[in-house]
MARLUMTOR-43568 format. One record per residue: residue in three letters; x, y, z of N, C-alpha, C in turn. Coordinates in steps of 0.02 Angstrom, whole numbers, plus 50000, padded with zeros to 5 digits. Atoms other than C-alpha are relative to their C-alpha. Layout:
ALAXYZXYZXYZ;...
This chain:
MET500795000350001555865514756223499694997850058;LYS500724999949933554345512356352500064990949972;GLU499995010750039554345491256369499134998049965;LYS500904999250016552435494456344499974999549906;GLN499954998650079553385497356145500104992749991;ASP499685008350017554115477556148499354996049972;LEU500695005250047553165467056026500254995050023;THR499805006149997554175451356091499984997550072;THR500285002049954553475449656253499214998749990;GLY500754997849995551495443856317499454995949966;ASN500245004650031550125436556251499795004349916;VAL499774999050081550275436256033498885003449988;SER500714997150032548305439656000499675010550049;LYS500244994049953548155454256155500545005849972;THR499264995150041549865463056070499625002249944;LEU499984996950077549375461755917499225004549991;ILE500344998750035547675466455905500155011050051;LEU499774991849962548175485456054500535003549970;PHE499544995350059549545487855923499515002449945;ALA500505000750076548315485455777499615007150009;LEU500714998449972546795494855857500245010549974;PRO500094992950009547805514455857500284999749934;MET499594998450090548535510755656499285001149981;LEU500745001150015546655505355626499615007849985;LEU500154991449988546025523855680500415004649942;ALA499674995450032547445531155609499914998949917;ASN500135001450098547195524655420499135000049988;LEU500454997450003545385527155453499905004749992;LEU500034990749995545645546555485500155000749929;GLN499774998450055546835545955339499404999749922;SER500455003250042545555536455231499455006649967;PHE500654996350015544145547755263500215006049992;TYR499964992750040544975565955239500204998349936;SER500014998550062545285559955067499054995849977;ILE500754999150043543435553555057499535006550021;VAL500084993549986543085570655144499935003949934;ASP500014998250052543715577454978499774999649931;MET500665002750076542605565854849499275004350048;LEU500264996849993541325570154938499745007649998;VAL500134994650035541335587554937499995004049943;ILE499894998550036541915589654780499164996849965;GLY500585002250054540585577854702499055004350029;ARG500844994249981539035587654814500005008149950;ILE500174993050026539745605354730500385001449937;VAL499524999750052540835602054580499494995249956;GLY500295002950039539675586954509500424992749998;GLU499635007250021540285570654422500685003149968;THR499364994550018541635582854318500484998350051;GLY499415000149939542635584054481499924993850027;LEU499875003049976542445568654560500294992649909;ALA499635003850071543055559854384500605002149988;ALA499364995350007544545571054389500324998650041;ILE499545004649902544955566154585499794994449989;SER500065007150017544715550454512500694995249992;ASN499355002450010545995550254416500775003050009;ALA499374996949970547275561854499500244994450069;SER499865003549957547115549354649500464995149950;MET499435005450011547815536154566500705003949976;ILE498944998350024549745546054507499795001450104;SER499845002849943549405549854692500014994450038;PHE500235006449968548975531954762500844998949983;ILE499164999950020550815531454641500725002150069;ILE499464995549942551755544654753500014993150029;ASN500385001749910551055537554933500484992549966;SER499725005750013551625522254850500934997850014;ILE499625000649996553105524654819500335002550077;CYS499844998049935553495533454987499934993950065;ILE500025004749971552685520955093500414993249990;GLY499435003750020553715507155011500725001050029;VAL499824995649976554955517255047500654999250066;THR500044995749902554975521355238499824992950021;MET499975008449952554475501155278500624998649985;GLY499315002549961556305497855271500145000250043;GLY499795000949931556575506655399499454999650069;THR500645001649954555045499555496500304994950040;VAL499945007149970555635482955489500465000250033;LEU499645001249962557445486355541500185002850042;VAL500304997949955557075498855670499494994550036;ALA500305004649971556025484755713500574993950043;GLN499635005649988557305470655735500695001350022;PHE499614996849936558535482955817499635003350038;LYS500325001249922557285485555944499844993550003;GLY500105006349976556975465355948500885001950040;ALA498965002649958559125463455972500285005950058;ASN499664995449972559275479556059500445003750011;ASP499384996950003560495489056004499745008249954;GLU500114995350000560385505755994500075006849975;GLN499564994350069561765513555900499664997149921;GLY500375002250132560635503555726499365002350021;GLN500614994049972559065512855808500215005249970;SER499874989250011559855531555789500134999149915;GLU499954999650061560665524755634499674999949955;THR500635003350050559115517555546499765008449968;VAL500234993950016558265533455574500305004849981;GLY499524994650038559785546955533499714997949912;THR499845001450074559845536255352499105001449986;LEU500434998850028557935534555335499685007249966;PHE500184990850042557645553555339500355002949966;THR499674997750075558895557255207499905000249965;ILE500285002450066558325547055096499485001549978;SER500684996650026556635551955127500005006049966;LEU500164995050011556965566855099500585006149916;ILE499965001850057557965563554943499554999249960;ALA500445001250028556795554854866499385003049998;SER500594995549984555445566654913500005006049942;LEU499784998850043556325577454800499904998049934;ILE499495004150087556735566754637499044998949967;VAL500535001150007554745561154657499675005849955;THR500154991550018554165579154649500105001749913;ILE500204996350079554835583454485499974993549938;LEU500325005250065554495567054412499174999150008;GLY500754997749981552665570954465500025003649947;LEU500234995150066552465586354367500304999149961;LEU499524998950069553655581354210499384993449979;VAL500525002950035552255567254198499374999849995;TYR500895000250012550475569354252499725001149948;GLN500535000350033549735576254118500444995849932;PRO500105005050025550465566253974499874990950023;LEU500245007349955549935551854098499235000350012;PHE500654999250013548165558954072499715000349947;ARG500005000850067548295562053894499864991149969;LEU500015006250022548505542053882499704997150030;LEU500315002849962547245538354025499175004249960;ASN500344999850042545965546153906499665002850051;VAL500574992849971545245557754055499575004449967;PRO500534994250021543765565854016500105008149976;ALA499964990050032544025584053906499705003050073;VAL500494994349969542565590154029500465000750063;SER499745001549929543705582454174500815001350001;MET499094997450028545595588354114500055002650038;LYS499814997049961545605603454178500065000950076;ASP500034999249914545365600554354500434995850020;ALA499605005849966546365583954365500585001849981;CYS499244994249982547955596954323499915000850043;GLU499634996449954547665608454442500214996150056;TYR500385005749917547125595254579501084999149985;MET499535005049972548715585554541500875003049987;GLN499244996250010550155599154475499835002450115;ILE500035001149954549595603654684500224996250045;ILE499895007949984549775586754755500535002549987;CYS499104998149970551535586154707500415005250006;TYR499494999549951552375599454775499834998850055;GLY500215004549932551555591454948500414994649987;THR499775009049987552545577254931500604998550041;VAL499614998949963553915581255044499774999550065;PHE500525001949915552535581755193499834993850007;VAL500295004249998551915565755129500884994150027;PHE499365003049968553655558955155500364999250090;GLY499864998449975554125566355281499724997050081;TYR500675002749952552495560055394499984993749984;ASN500145006049992552725544455338500454994650014;ALA499385002749983554415541855387500105000550062;VAL500005001149916554145547255585499564995850004;CYS500695005649983552655536055560500204992950020;SER499815006250021553665519855502500235000350038;ILE499394999649971554975523855609499605000450086;MET500645000049938553575522855768499784995050003;LYS500195007450043552735508155710500834996250028;GLY499395003549979554595500155712500284999950052;PHE499964998349928554805506055899499544996850031;GLY500385003049940553255497555949499405005550004;ASP500254995549983552315513855968499575002249931;SER500314998750068550745516755849499385002950030;LYS500464994749996549665527255949500135008549984;SER500054991350013550735545155923499864999249920;PRO500094998650068550495541955736499095002049965;LEU501164999250000548475542755778499895005649984;TYR499674993849983549045557355857499845007449942;PHE499794996450075549555566055684499505000449958;ILE500425000550051548285558655593499435004649988;ALA500524996349963546815565055688500085009449988;ILE499814990349981547805583055687499575001449907;ALA500295000050104547765580255464499695000949997;THR500755000449997546025574555477499465007849985;LEU500014993649997545365590255548500405006649972;VAL499944995250022546365604455482499704998449904;ASN499995001450049545905594055314499165001149980;ILE500715000449981543915595355346500025006349986;VAL500024992449978544075613855420500095001349903;LEU499694997350048545115618455251499444996849925;ASP500715002650067543805608155130499335002949998;VAL500744998849987542345614555170500065008549995;ILE499744993050033543135634555168500155001249929;LEU499884999850070543975630755020499824996949937;VAL500265004150048543105618754923499235003550007;GLY501104997249981541095625254988500245010449989;SER500004994050006541445643955026500485007049951;LEU499624993450052542735651954926500134996349933;GLY500415000050059541995641554790500794995349944;MET499324999150032544155634954729499714994549959;GLY499955004250038543275616654659500714994950038;THR499685007849997544715601854638500675005450032;LYS499564996349968546055614854682499964998750070;GLY499824999349925545525618154856500094994250031;ALA499625007049976545375601254884500634997250011;ALA499255000849981547275598954845500385002950037;TYR499814993949982547625612954935500074996950108;ALA500315004849893546565605055106500634994649979;THR499665008850018547655588455058500594999450019;ILE499034997849984549525597755077500045003450059;PHE500064996249905549155609055227500024996450032;SER500065006849934548485592955309500494996750028;GLN499495005349994549735582855292500895006250016;GLY499344997749979551125597255320499965000250065;ALA500144996849894550335602355513500124991350022;SER500085004849962550175583555536500974998150026;LEU499315000249998552275583655493500265004450027;LEU499674997849930552795595855605499715000050059;ILE500065000949939551765592455741500234991950011;SER499515006150003552605576655738500434999850015;ILE499374998149974554295582755735500055004350072;ILE500024998649965553655592955859500084997850080;HIS500105006049956553305579255989500294996450021;LEU499645005149954554365567355970501015003950022;LYS499134998649978555845582455980499705002950097;ARG500064999349979555115586556135500044992550066;ASN500125006549974554835568156203500774995550004;ASN499055001250022557015566756203499914992349943;PHE500155006150041556605555156046501004998449993;ILE499505001850003558235545055988500335004749973;PHE499614996550032558605556055856499875007650015;ASP500174991949940558745576855902499865004049910;PHE500114993550072558295582255703500625005450003;LYS499604995050016559895593755704500304997149943;VAL499964999950071560625595855517500514994750018;ARG499475005750038562185585855542499824993450033;HIS500155006350000561205571855603499754998049943;PHE500475003850080560495570255418500724997049976;ALA499315003250063561815557255348499794992750000;ILE500115007650034561775540455261500514996850018;LYS499385003549977562585527055337500304993249952;ARG500205002150057562945514955186500044992150044;GLU500235006349981562735496855298499075001649992;MET500824997749987560725506955354499774999549914;LEU500514995750051560425512155184500114994349950;ILE500085006250028560745492255102499434997150027;VAL500855004349936559385485555234499665004749958;ILE500624998949992558335497355210499845001049931;LEU500085002850074558235496955021499814990649978;LYS499795008550025558405478155019499194998850022;VAL500545001249972556725479555115499355005349958;GLY500424993850046555875497055026500045000449947;LEU500035001850065556365494854864499574995549971;PRO500525002650031555425479754816499135001950031;THR500594995749965553975487654950499745006249943;ALA500334993950058553855501954854499894995349925;ILE500345002550045553825491454681499274994750011;GLN500765003450004552465479454743499385007150010;MET500654996350013551335495354767499895003349953;VAL499924996850044552015504154636499884996749946;VAL500345004750041551375490654534499435000750000;VAL500694999950003549735487954601499625006549999;ASN500414995250041549305505754568500055005049955;ILE499904994550067549975510654421499514992149936;SER500625001850035548885492554378499225004250011;TYR500414996449980547235502854457500235006949965;LEU499894992950062547915520054327500014995449973;MET500555001150088547585506554188499154998050001;ILE500345005949991546285499054247499125008450014;THR500694993850031545455518854255500125003849933;GLY499804996650075546265522654091498994995049954;MET500615003150038545005506354035499325004850011;LEU500554997749989543675513254137499545007549952;ASN500194991350038543675532554061499504998449953;HIS500415003650063543215520253900499375001449981;PHE500775002650045541485518553940499595009350042;GLY500564995349992540975538854021500405003750052;VAL499884994349933541025554054156499714993950050;ALA500515003249947539645541154248500554995350019;VAL499735004549979540565526454256500725001050023;ALA499804999349966542155535654303500045001350044;ALA500094996649936541415544854426499614991850057;ALA500325004549937540665529854505500594993450035;SER499585002849963542125518954498500665004250039;GLY499714996049987543085531354557499744999750090;VAL500395000249906541845531354730500034994550038;GLY499885006549988541905514754715500524995050035;LEU499285001550016543635510754734500215002450069;LYS499704993549939543875525554886499604995550057;VAL500395002449957542285515954966500384991250012;ASN499715006049990543395498554936500625002450061;THR499404995749946545025507455029499535000850063;PHE500244997149958544135513555136499544992750040;ALA500205006949959543285495055211500754997449973;GLY499095001150015545295488355171500255002150068;MET499175000349927545915496955325500054997150062;PRO500025005049972545395486055454500694993749979;CYS499535001650035546535474755351500544999949981;SER499334997749985547805484555320500545004250069;ALA499794999349928548225489755497500134994450030;ILE499695005849960548375471555556500524998349967;GLY499445001650039549405469555429500405003549994;GLN499494995949979550445482755473500344999450074;ALA500005001849946550455478055648500304991450005;VAL499675006949993551005458455605500725003449973;THR499154996450028552695469555498500085000350067;ALA499644997449931553055475955660500024994050048;MET500045007149962552785461655753500394994449979;VAL499295004150037553785450255661500395003949979;GLY498934999649987555275459955652500174999550049;GLN499555001349952555515463055809499714992150031;ASN499985003749982555105446655842500634995649962;MET499275007350021556465439455695500725003950027;GLY499174996449975558015453555776499994999050051;ALA499975002749948557345442755929500384990850019;ASN499645005250012557685429655863499074991550015;HIS500455003549980555775420655908499434998849955;ILE500105004350073555475409955774499184997749994;GLU500665005449966553905401955859499425003950018;ARG500374995149995553135419155907499735002749922;VAL500004997750050553415425355713499334997149980;LYS500315004750027552235412955640499394997250058;LYS500525001149971550965411955778499695008349985;THR500334993950019550685429755746500025004849934;THR500225000950048550655426855576499144998249974;GLU500915001150012549105416455593499495001650042;ILE500734994149959548175427355718499935003949925;GLY500294994750024548205440955613499704998749940;MET500675001550109547625431355429499404998650061;TYR500865002749965546105425955580499675004850008;PHE500264991849983546095444055641499385002549940;ASN500314996650018545795450555483499504997549954;ILE500455003050007544725436255411499425001050023;MET500764995749988543315440555517499755008149991;ILE500554995549993543095457455540500325004249903;THR500544995350084543275460655328499424995549999;LEU500805003450024541805447055328499455005250038;ILE500434995449930541045458655474500045007649919;VAL500154996050071541395473955320499824999949951;ILE500264999650067540915468355183499214999750010;LEU500815002250007538975461355231499835009350018;PHE500284993149945538855479255333500135002949870;VAL500114995850076539405486255128499454995749940;GLN500335002250048538395474555039499105001550023;ILE500594995249925536895479555169499755006749954;PHE500054992550011537135497555119500525000949957;ALA500204995450061537755499854933499915006150017;ARG500294991250011536515512654901500175004950021;GLN500104993449954536475521655045500645000349999;VAL499154997450009538725523455034499815004549927;ILE499874995550045538485527354869499725005049983;MET500334992850010537145541154862500415004750043;LEU499594997049963538375548455006500275003949968;PHE499594995950030539415555354880499585003149909;ASN500124997450070538375558754720499124998450002;PRO500975001149979536205558454775499685001349905;VAL500384996850025535575565854619500054994949918;ASN499915002850049536475555054480499844992249988;GLN500265005150002535465540154451500544992449953;GLU499735006750047536665531054328500624998650027;VAL499284998349956538505535654433499664996350086;ILE500295007049950537285526154584500074991449968;GLU499945002349987537005513054512500674996849965;ASP499185001750000538715508654428500544999750060;GLY499674999549964539505512054579499544993450035;ILE500245005249954538465498954666500064995149990;LEU500085004950049538795487154524500845001650042;TYR499454997649962540675490654601499924996350035;LEU500065002949934540335487154745499774992250008;ARG500365008550002539385471154726500764994449985;ILE499765001350013540795468254628500774994250051;CYS499534999549935542225470454721500055000950081;CYS499934999449923541975471054895499344994850021;GLY500145006549984541415454754911500054993050040;ILE499425005549964542045435954943500985003549982;ASN499315000750025543605441654833500295005650059;SER499654995449948544055454454997499974995850040;LEU499625003049957544285440555114500684995149961;ILE499585003550045545305430354986500685006649995;TYR499554993750002546285450454979500404998850063;ALA499865000349934546315446955164500474996350043;VAL499305005449990547405433055161500605000749970;MET499344997050022548585439755042500385003350036;TYR499574992949933548955454655150500534999150036;THR499424998849950549375446755283500514996850006;PHE499245007550014550565433455203500475006649945;ASP499374996450024551375448855108500175003950068;SER499764998649957551505457955265500564995350047;PHE499545004849970552285442355351500625000449961;ALA499494999750018553455443055233500685006749975;ILE499674991849987554115460655229500285000950079;GLY499665000449956554155459855418500904994150019;ILE499154999949980555645448555412500464998549979;GLY499464998850029556465454955279499854997549934;SER500175000550072555815446755105499515004349986;ALA500554996050049555035459755028500034999449934;ASN500205002950047555225452454870499734993650000;VAL500545005449995553935438654891499525005349986;ALA501194994550004552435452454919500315003849945;MET500074995650055553425461254760499744993949927;ILE500115003550054553315445154657499314998150006;ASN501005001450020551295443854719500035005249953;ALA500384991950032551055461254669499824999349915;LEU499725000850069551675456754485499474994549972;LEU500645005650034550485438554488499395004849998;ASP500924998049987548905450754571499815006049928;ALA500284994850022549185465754465500204997549914;VAL499845002150087550155460154270499834993850000;ILE500105008650035549705441354267499075000150009;VAL500615001249979548025443354326499585007349968;ARG500394996750009547045458754366499925005749912;LEU499964998650077547745469554190499624995949958;PRO500225006050064547365454654058499454998650017;VAL500564997549976545815449354135499385004749995;SER500204995450015545065464554153499715004049920;TRP500094998250088545415470553947499824994949981;LEU500145004250054544995452953882499024999250022;LEU500565001049995543315452653986499555008949967;ALA500294991850034542805473153933499964998649955;PHE500304995850097543515474453749500014991449961;ILE500315006250031543605453753700499404997750008;VAL500715001649996542215446953768499425003849984;ASN500254998950019541515460653774499355002450054;ILE500824996749921540295463153919500025007850038;GLY500034994449999540965479953944500505002150079;PHE499624997049929541525489954110499894993150068;SER499895004349958540725476354238500584992149966;GLY499345006150004542215463654153500565002750023;VAL499554999249973543455476654215499914999550084;TYR500215003349940542585474654392500214993350010;ILE499925004950023542835457954365500574995650029;GLY499184999849984544635456854333500485001150061;GLN499674998249944544975465354490499764997750056;ALA500365008049930543865452554610500584992450023;VAL499675003749985544925440254540500744999650027;SER499455000449983546385445854563500704995750051;PRO499775001449956547105443054724500034991650026;LEU499915007550003546945421254710500694999050004;LEU499415003950003548445416954671500515002350039;PRO499584999249935549535428754750499924995350080;ALA500375003149931548485421454913500424993950023;ILE499575008750000549295403154887500565002049996;VAL499284998449997550955409954850500155000550049;GLY499864996049950550995418455009500114994850074;LEU500375006049935550125402055106500684995249987;PHE499385001250021551625392355012500394999750029;TYR499474997149966552835402755081500184998050068;PHE500155001949895552495403055256500094994350016;LYS500305008849988552005382555267501024996949989;SER499405004250018553875379655164500615000650038;ARG499214996149943555085388055334500635000949969;VAL499064998450038556615390455207500005009750017;TRP499904995349992556275408755286500135001650064;GLU499584996749915556645405055461500675001050021;SER499454999449987558365406655444500145006249973;LYS499764992650003558405425155362499955003950072;ARG499704995449933559105439355464500055006849928;LEU500214992950049558985459455391500714999650056;ILE499394994949925560455462355574500464992950026;ASN499415005549964561865449655632499825000250075;HIS500085001749942561005442555765500494998750057;SER499244998749959562645438955875500345002350018;GLU499594995149992563255452155874499685008350039;ASN500444998649994561755461155907499604999150104;GLU500145006749926561225449956054500365003750072;LYS499674999849946561375455556238499604998750047;
């Protein structure tokens, strides 16, 4: 790989920011075309469409979580082999990751098609939104293979230190999605089905273009059928990181799914407002996510190169950047909360007020704590201790978010604002655990690869 993709040398702050910036733009674009779905549906279909996509998006997030989690194992392993200058290890990791991603996508597609209707009934999706939610989810399930394929490619490129290529791929997907949203939802009047088709077609286009790009640039893997093979040693290590990461993300998103179920009890307006609020909050967290991904890749390469002090410095600088940028973002959201919510539904005053309340509670000081938590989770995944991030997800979702939300909303009886408060306090305990693990130094001797054999 090119020298510019080496994350083990140079100024840490500069390297981290330059590596994170393309990922930030990519994350913003990816989140943006998700928001475009909500904008178009909110203005054309109305609150019933917003409630439908709000509920369907929760299941989509779970599918994406499984995909990102599994492929994250490839990012970390490729990064450590890159740091150790082991090209054979890199090649075998890529082939193994692509193969298990294809297999996993088929399994997840089948499971998704089997469970989405029972889940919607369990979540008390408003009756007026049920048909739209089911139609949207069925189409999204059929496009799962594109999500796995795209994320596998991007995770590998990040592990190699290339954050620019994924940006180009997602830029194309965003453009395709916006154009198709306008045509399918607007001109052709296909409603939520049109938004779903726009999403999967844009993801398919992004995957196809990414493969063409890699083949033309003599990528280490040539995409020939005979090279799609699973190497047992690579599979074990990928799953060692990937499965806890997938569990971590699935647990968090299942908790949000259950939170959505709680909010559905309070009517269509609350369901729609909360869905919009979550989208905005997710969008606001994109800088934090990008820096976290950069921390994971840089920590991975430096663990492979046995640069422990650089691992520490990367994590500390990543946390400082995350806190500063998150502070700027939440100030903007708090100042312009009304204008932001009105972008999605400028007419229904109940949706507007409930959406503003969501942002007031869920996109404030708690977001700074989340920035700390996410940085330490990203560090843990990068060194290969994804089980730490998984435990933090359980603390976040199962120990705090769900019990506190339920108690405040239904036992203390303060209504849906209690659910918002439960979400706001959830990152505190995981942030403390992450800090203690980082300071403990027990992680310094951890290795996913045999450094002495791969060192050159």
